[in-house]
Phi, psi and omega in degrees: 000316180299318180292318184291321187264345181232304186296310182296315177299317179293319179301312181293324178297317179297314180293322177299315179299313180301326180291340181267351185261132175302128181087352178051046185291121181295319182300315178292323178298319178296318178302313181293318181296313179299318178299316181295315181292320176300322179293315181295323182264014182308315180303321180290311178298322180297316180295317181294317181293318179298321178297319180294318180294317179296322178301315180294325181293318185265000183303316178302320180290325176298316180295323179296316180298316180296325180286316183293318184253037182301324184269353182235088184297326180294313179294323179299313179297322179296316181291324178294318178297323177295317178297317179299318182294318180297330183254010181052045183250128176248110184296345182258355186294319182294326178292317180297317180296321179299318180294329178287320183285329189306314179301322179294317180296320178295319179296317178300314179304312183292320180297313182296321178293318180300313183291319182294322184274323190242359185071214183268127175262105186297335181291343180267351185280140174285156173301133180099340175266098189292151175287129185274132170264141181082011178288133178232176182250037183266160168246122182057025173083358183220338178269120183278111183279358179274352181235155175301144180222122186295327182290318177289328176294319177295319177303310180297320182293317180293319178295321178295323178297318178296317179297319179293322178297315180294324179292325183275343183299123179079001181264144176261001182288121181298325180299322179296321181289325177293318179298332179304326181261326186281316188299319178296322179293316179297320177302314180299315182297317184292308187289337178288347178267354188240164170306142188292352173300331179287324176294319179297314179296315181301313180297315180298314181298321180291324176300315178299321179296319180296313180300317180296317180298317180296321179296314181295317179299318179295320180296317180294321178297318180295321178294324180292323180292326181277000000 
């Protein structure tokens, strides 16, 4: 079921895109596919990002409430719920959105690995999605995405560092500050073990997340001023 409803449609969409591009460049096809999926899932990503931004905004007040009502758990919960309501914040929304997004992210991961390692599997193609001749696994015609690549790994790691910095900015959460240093290193370690199409995908996806976060933060600031 997972293959029929997610992997095969995404796989065919990727091959269809590659068929429209001169040179059938896999890297550019991944860029277009990620852009399209981000656009289609914008409402979900928007909701999750807004929840994260609001969380960071109300965190100081949350800490104050927890400190003031440390001995009265009932009153603490009551005040926190009041704070959430005043700011239209649902502490469980980002978790729910993540569970909805997760199958798509897993499917993307599997599709990119399949194409990078094995090329085109004709048995997965829908009728009308022609088998491509001259299809390669390059990015911009010269970087082989089927093998690990240190430059793309550095790209993914640096973009992840920027995303972690923006997430930790203004936050008092110790975990966010730890992630600022740990996540870029972990990203580098992970993507260097995989075909570099995953580093390319990871970097692109993180870029979209950063842009989205900046848009949402600006929108919330403008709403606060008004």
